[in-house]
C-alpha positions in Angstrom: -1.7 26.7 29.1 1.8 24.8 29.3 4.1 24.3 25.6 3.8 20.9 25.3 3.2 18.8 21.6 -0.7 19.7 22.2 -0.3 23.2 22.6 2.3 24.3 20.5 1.6 26.8 17.5 3.8 25.1 14.9 3.0 21.4 13.2 6.6 21.5 13.9 6.9 21.4 18.1 3.5 19.8 18.3 1.9 17.1 15.4 5.7 16.1 13.9 7.6 16.5 17.3 8.2 12.7 17.6 9.8 12.3 14.2 11.7 15.3 14.6 13.8 15.3 17.9 16.7 14.4 16.1 16.5 18.2 14.8 16.8 19.7 18.1 20.2 19.3 18.6 20.7 21.9 16.0 18.1 24.1 15.5 16.0 24.9 19.0 16.6 27.8 21.3 19.1 25.4 23.6 21.1 24.5 20.3 22.2 27.9 19.1 22.8 28.9 22.6 25.2 25.6 22.9 26.6 26.4 19.3 27.2 30.0 21.0 29.5 28.8 23.9 31.1 25.9 21.3 32.5 28.8 19.4 33.3 31.0 22.2 35.0 28.5 24.0 36.8 27.4 20.6 38.0 31.1 20.2 39.7 31.4 23.5 41.8 28.4 22.9 42.4 29.3 19.4 43.7 33.3 21.2 45.6 31.0 23.3 47.3 28.9 21.1 48.3 31.7 19.0 49.6 32.8 21.4 48.3 36.0 22.6 51.1 37.4 25.1 48.6 37.7 27.9 47.6 33.9 27.3 50.9 32.5 26.7 51.5 31.1 30.4 48.2 29.1 30.4 48.3 25.7 30.7 46.9 23.5 27.7 46.0 20.9 30.5 43.0 23.5 30.8 42.0 23.1 27.2 39.9 20.1 27.7 38.1 21.2 30.9 37.0 24.6 28.8 35.8 22.2 26.1 33.8 20.5 28.7 32.4 23.7 29.3 30.1 22.5 25.7 30.5 19.1 25.6 28.7 18.9 29.0 26.6 21.7 28.4 22.6 21.2 29.7 19.6 22.8 29.6 20.2 24.0 32.9 22.7 26.3 31.6 21.0 26.6 29.1 18.2 28.3 30.8 20.7 29.9 32.9 21.9 31.9 30.3 18.1 32.8 29.6 17.2 34.1 32.9 21.0 36.6 32.5 20.1 37.5 29.4 16.6 39.0 31.2 19.6 41.3 32.8 21.7 41.7 29.4 18.6 42.0 27.3 21.6 40.7 24.7 21.6 36.6 24.0 25.7 36.7 23.0 26.6 38.7 26.2 24.1 36.4 28.2 26.8 33.6 26.5 30.0 35.8 27.1 28.8 36.3 31.1 27.9 32.8 31.6 31.4 31.4 30.5 33.1 33.7 32.4 31.2 32.9 35.8 32.7 29.2 34.4 36.8 30.8 34.2 35.7 32.0 37.9 34.9 28.3 38.9 38.1 27.1 37.0 40.5 30.0 38.3 41.0 31.1 35.0 39.4 34.5 36.4 42.6 36.6 35.1 42.3 35.6 31.5 38.5 35.8 31.2 38.2 39.5 29.5 39.9 37.4 26.4 36.4 35.5 26.3 34.9 37.5 23.2 37.9 39.6 22.7 37.4 41.6 19.9 34.2 40.5 18.9 30.7 41.3 18.0 27.8 39.2 18.0 27.6 38.5 14.4 30.9 36.9 14.7 29.3 34.3 17.0 26.2 33.8 15.3 27.5 33.9 11.4 29.8 30.9 13.1 27.2 29.1 15.1 24.2 28.7 12.8 26.6 27.7 9.3 28.0 24.8 11.5 24.8 23.7 13.0 23.2 23.8 9.6 26.7 22.1 8.3 26.0 19.6 11.4 22.6 18.6 10.7 22.6 18.7 7.1 25.8 15.9 6.7 24.2 14.3 10.2 20.0 14.0 9.3 19.5 16.1 6.3 21.3 14.6 3.5 21.7 11.3 4.4 17.3 11.3 4.8 17.7 12.2 0.7 20.8 9.9 -0.1 18.1 6.8 1.6 15.0 7.2 -0.1 17.4 7.8 -3.5 18.8 4.6 -2.7 15.0 3.1 -2.1 13.8 4.7 -5.3 17.0 3.0 -7.7 15.9 -0.8 -5.5 12.6 0.3 -7.4 13.5 0.9 -10.3 16.2 -1.9 -10.2 13.2 -4.7 -9.5 10.8 -3.5 -12.0 12.8 -2.4 -14.5 11.3 -4.8 -17.4 7.6 -4.1 -16.7 6.2 -2.6 -19.7 4.2 0.1 -19.1 1.7 2.8 -20.7 3.6 6.5 -20.8 1.4 9.9 -21.3 2.3 12.6 -22.7 -0.2 15.7 -22.3 -2.2 13.0 -20.3 -3.0 10.7 -23.5 -1.3 7.5 -24.1 1.8 7.7 -25.4 4.8 5.3 -26.1 5.4 2.6 -23.8 7.7 2.8 -21.1 8.8 1.0 -18.8 8.0 1.4 -14.7 11.3 0.8 -13.5 13.0 3.5 -15.8 10.1 6.2 -15.0 11.3 6.0 -11.7 15.1 6.3 -12.6 14.3 9.8 -14.1 13.8 10.2 -10.8 16.6 8.4 -9.0 18.9 10.5 -11.9 17.5 13.7 -10.8 18.3 13.4 -6.9 21.4 12.2 -7.2 22.4 15.2 -9.8 21.1 17.6 -7.4 22.7 16.1 -4.5 26.3 16.5 -6.4 25.6 20.5 -6.6 24.4 20.4 -3.1 27.3 19.0 -1.9 29.4 21.4 -3.6 27.9 24.7 -1.7 30.5 26.0 1.2 29.3 26.4 4.4 30.3 30.0 4.7 31.0 32.2 7.9 31.9 35.3 8.7 34.4 36.3 11.4 36.1 39.3 11.6 35.0 42.2 13.9 32.6 44.6 13.9 32.7 45.3 10.5 34.6 43.3 9.2 38.2 44.4 9.7 39.5 43.1 13.0 39.3 47.0 14.2 39.7 46.1 17.9 42.3 42.8 17.0 44.6 45.3 15.2 44.7 48.2 17.6 45.1 45.9 20.3 47.9 43.5 18.7 48.8 45.4 15.5 51.9 43.1 14.6 49.7 39.8 14.7 48.0 38.8 10.9 44.1 38.6 12.0 43.4 37.8 8.6 45.6 33.9 8.7 43.8 33.6 12.2 40.5 34.0 11.7 40.7 31.8 7.9 42.5 29.1 10.3 40.0 29.4 13.1 36.9 29.1 10.8 38.0 26.7 8.8 40.6 24.4 10.6 38.9 24.7 13.9 35.6 25.1 13.0 35.5 23.7 9.3 33.7 26.1 7.5 34.7 28.1 4.6 35.7 31.8 6.0 34.1 34.9 4.0 37.0 36.9 3.9 35.4 40.6 2.8 32.8 41.1 4.8 30.5 43.9 6.8 29.3 42.8 10.0 27.2 40.0 8.8 27.9 37.3 6.6 26.6 38.2 2.8 24.8 34.5 3.0 25.1 34.3 -1.1 26.5 30.4 -0.4 23.3 30.1 2.6 21.1 31.3 -0.5 22.9 28.3 -3.0 22.0 25.9 -0.3 18.3 26.8 0.2 17.8 26.7 -3.3 19.9 23.3 -4.0 17.3 22.1 -1.7 14.2 23.3 -3.1 15.2 22.0 -6.2 15.6 18.6 -4.3 12.1 19.1 -2.7 10.8 20.1 -6.3 11.9 17.0 -7.6 10.7 15.1 -4.6 7.0 16.9 -5.3 7.1 15.9 -9.1 7.9 12.0 -7.6 4.6 12.4 -5.3 2.4 13.5 -7.4 3.7 10.9 -10.4 3.2 8.2 -7.4 0.0 9.5 -6.7 -1.6 9.2 -9.9 -0.5 5.5 -10.5 -2.0 4.6 -7.6 -5.2 6.4 -8.7 -4.7 4.7 -11.8 -4.9 1.0 -9.7 -1.0 0.4 -11.0 -0.1 0.5 -7.5 -2.2 -1.1 -4.5 -1.7 0.0 -1.0 -0.7 -2.5 1.8 -3.5 -2.0 4.6 -2.6 -2.1 8.3 -5.0 -3.0 10.9 -6.7 -0.2 12.7 -6.5 2.1 10.1 -9.4 4.3 8.4 -9.0 6.0 5.1 -12.3 7.8 5.2 -13.8 8.9 7.9 -17.4 8.4 5.6 -16.1 5.5 3.2 -14.8 2.8 4.3 -13.7 1.2 1.4 -10.8 4.0 0.5 -7.1 3.4 1.3 -5.7 6.9 0.4 -2.5 7.9 -0.9 -1.9 9.9 2.3 1.5 9.8 2.7 2.2 11.3 -0.6 0.2 14.1 -0.2 1.6 14.7 3.1 4.9 14.6 1.7 3.6 16.9 -1.0 2.2 19.7 1.2 5.2 19.8 3.8 7.9 20.0 0.5 5.9 22.7 -0.7 5.6 24.4 2.6 9.2 24.3 3.1 9.8 25.5 -0.9 8.2 28.7 0.2 10.4 29.2 3.2 13.5 28.1 1.4 12.9 30.7 -1.6 11.9 33.5 0.9 15.6 32.7 2.5 17.5 32.7 -0.8 15.8 36.0 -1.8 15.6 37.8 1.6 19.3 36.9 3.6 21.8 38.1 0.8 20.4 41.4 0.9 21.2 43.7 4.1 21.2 48.0 4.8 25.1 48.9 4.6 27.1 47.0 6.7 23.6 45.7 8.2 20.5 45.7 9.7 18.9 43.1 11.9 16.4 41.6 9.1 18.4 38.4 8.9 18.6 38.1 13.1 14.9 36.3 13.2 14.6 34.9 9.7 17.7 33.1 10.8 16.0 32.0 13.7 13.7 29.9 11.4 16.4 28.0 9.5 15.3 24.8 10.8 11.4 25.0 10.2 11.6 24.2 6.4 14.4 21.6 7.1 11.8 19.8 9.5 9.4 20.2 6.9 11.8 18.6 4.9 12.2 15.2 7.1 8.9 14.8 7.9 8.0 14.9 3.6 11.5 12.6 3.0 10.1 10.3 6.1 6.4 10.3 4.9 7.9 9.0 1.2 9.7 6.0 2.8 6.6 5.2 4.4 4.7 5.7 1.4 6.8 3.7 -0.9 7.1 0.7 1.9 3.1 0.3 1.5 3.4 0.0 -2.4 2.4 -3.1 -3.9 3.0 -3.4 -8.0 -0.1 -4.0 -9.2 0.9 -5.9 -13.0 -2.0 -6.7 -14.3 -3.4 -3.5 -14.5 -0.3 -2.3 -16.4 -0.5 -5.1 -18.8 -4.5 -4.5 -18.6 -3.9 -0.2 -19.8 -1.4 -1.6 -22.3 -3.6 -4.0 -24.1 -6.2 -1.1 -24.3 -4.1 0.9 -26.0 -2.8 -0.5 -30.0 -2.8 2.8 -31.2 0.6 3.2 -29.4 2.4 0.6 -31.7 1.5 3.7 -34.9 5.2 4.9 -34.4 7.1 2.0 -34.7 5.0 0.4 -37.7 5.3 3.7 -39.6 9.3 4.1 -38.3 9.4 0.8 -40.0 7.4 2.2 -43.3 9.8 4.7 -43.5 13.1 2.8 -43.2 11.5 0.7 -46.3 10.8 3.5 -48.1 6.6 3.0 -48.3 4.9 6.1 -49.2 3.4 8.4 -46.4 3.5 5.8 -43.8 2.8 8.2 -40.9 -0.5 9.4 -42.7 -1.7 5.7 -43.2 -1.4 5.4 -40.0 -3.0 8.5 -38.8 -6.0 7.8 -40.7 -6.2 4.2 -39.2 -5.7 5.6 -35.8 -8.0 9.0 -35.6 -11.2 6.9 -36.7 -13.5 6.9 -33.8 -13.5 2.9 -33.9 -11.4 1.1 -30.9 -7.8 0.1 -32.2 -6.9 -3.4 -31.0 -4.3 -6.4 -31.6 -6.7 -7.3 -34.3 -7.5 -4.4 -36.6 -3.2 -3.6 -36.5 -3.2 -6.8 -37.4 -5.5 -6.7 -40.4 -3.7 -3.0 -41.3 -0.3 -4.6 -41.6 -2.1 -7.2 -43.7 -3.3 -4.1 -46.1 -0.2 -3.1 -46.4 2.3 -3.1 -50.2 5.2 -5.1 -48.3 6.3 -8.3 -48.2 6.2 -11.0 -45.9 8.9 -10.8 -44.1 8.4 -7.1 -42.9 4.5 -7.5 -42.1 5.8 -10.3 -39.9 8.5 -7.9 -38.2 5.3 -5.0 -38.1 3.3 -8.2 -36.2 5.9 -8.1 -33.5 5.5 -4.8 -32.2 2.6 -4.8 -29.7 2.3 -2.1 -26.7 4.0 -4.8 -23.9 6.9 -5.2 -26.7 7.2 -1.7 -28.0 9.5 0.2 -24.9 12.4 0.9 -26.6 16.2 -0.1 -24.9 17.1 -1.0 -21.7 19.5 1.0 -20.2 
């Protein structure tokens, strides 16, 4: 059976493929090969610029031609490297041989042994992967979060003055404003994005076991530590981890995944709250012609976008948690368990992106049913008891809490009339009674931020 969106095992490459095409240049097998080629080429150019004695005579005019190897990298190039890998049984070595063939075509055959000079495969992988992650995060993932954040902020502003019954422990509580409740999520997301953007994209670059052994024995007078720092930080734009084994220790990568997990957890909370508001009738959903909510119940318009988002965010978080727990652990100077895990970095990011798009889609369907919010407030006059007893405390009224408790915990429904009647029985002056009667479920919403 040929591979296509219908036969793909993972929904990332099947059902969701059209939503995730933009991630393919960063996390596919093609992408990994492409980034490896890019790292190898830039490393060779850096050796020329150092320069190593044997490379000092290469004209700098060649650099643009060398860079064109990765700038014009094609699927055919990637497939050819996969063919070479069948012989080498080593993916990074296949990349090296591919570039050597390109050097032959450029009449640089005499310099091709300086491709991958002194390196181990993890010098390439542990720079290629964080570079692909950084570029995907900065160009797609973080903008996705930020776009959703701005959409939530816009709704919070639009509905800033809409009074709404709050619920604590699932029970009616002191009223709030719909806009402020949305602003809670905006503030949480904003704070976590600030933290996420502070996490460095770390890379390992130091030879077989992190000490530049081969480099130092070949060119003992060269400051390879300074070279490595310049290459990783100035050329690639990453943060070099100085003391490493054969692999990056992944602590900052774990912090990055933990940051994404916190963002996703906030969005799960958001999706569940909006889902609940829809079920309570606070929001209606715009109907699109031809869409079906239920195969059996024609009346239903299900909040599927928020449910889809919750499921995808939960799945992504399970992987982020595993990655953060597993990757920083390696036996002695390295084992291979990180390799297969790193190949899946794009999977939770893909599910996160599906969720971000689903939330945007769901939000765009929402229509405020203000009448439902107003009716819910009118049905719950007991929630003004807190305000009334607080004013009575201010006036030194004896046991105001107990007085309101006795009123509100009867089996009788608390209404505007029963509250007004209660106020009339209080031994306070008419001005205080008038003040107390201004407290209603719709007006008792606290301060405006």
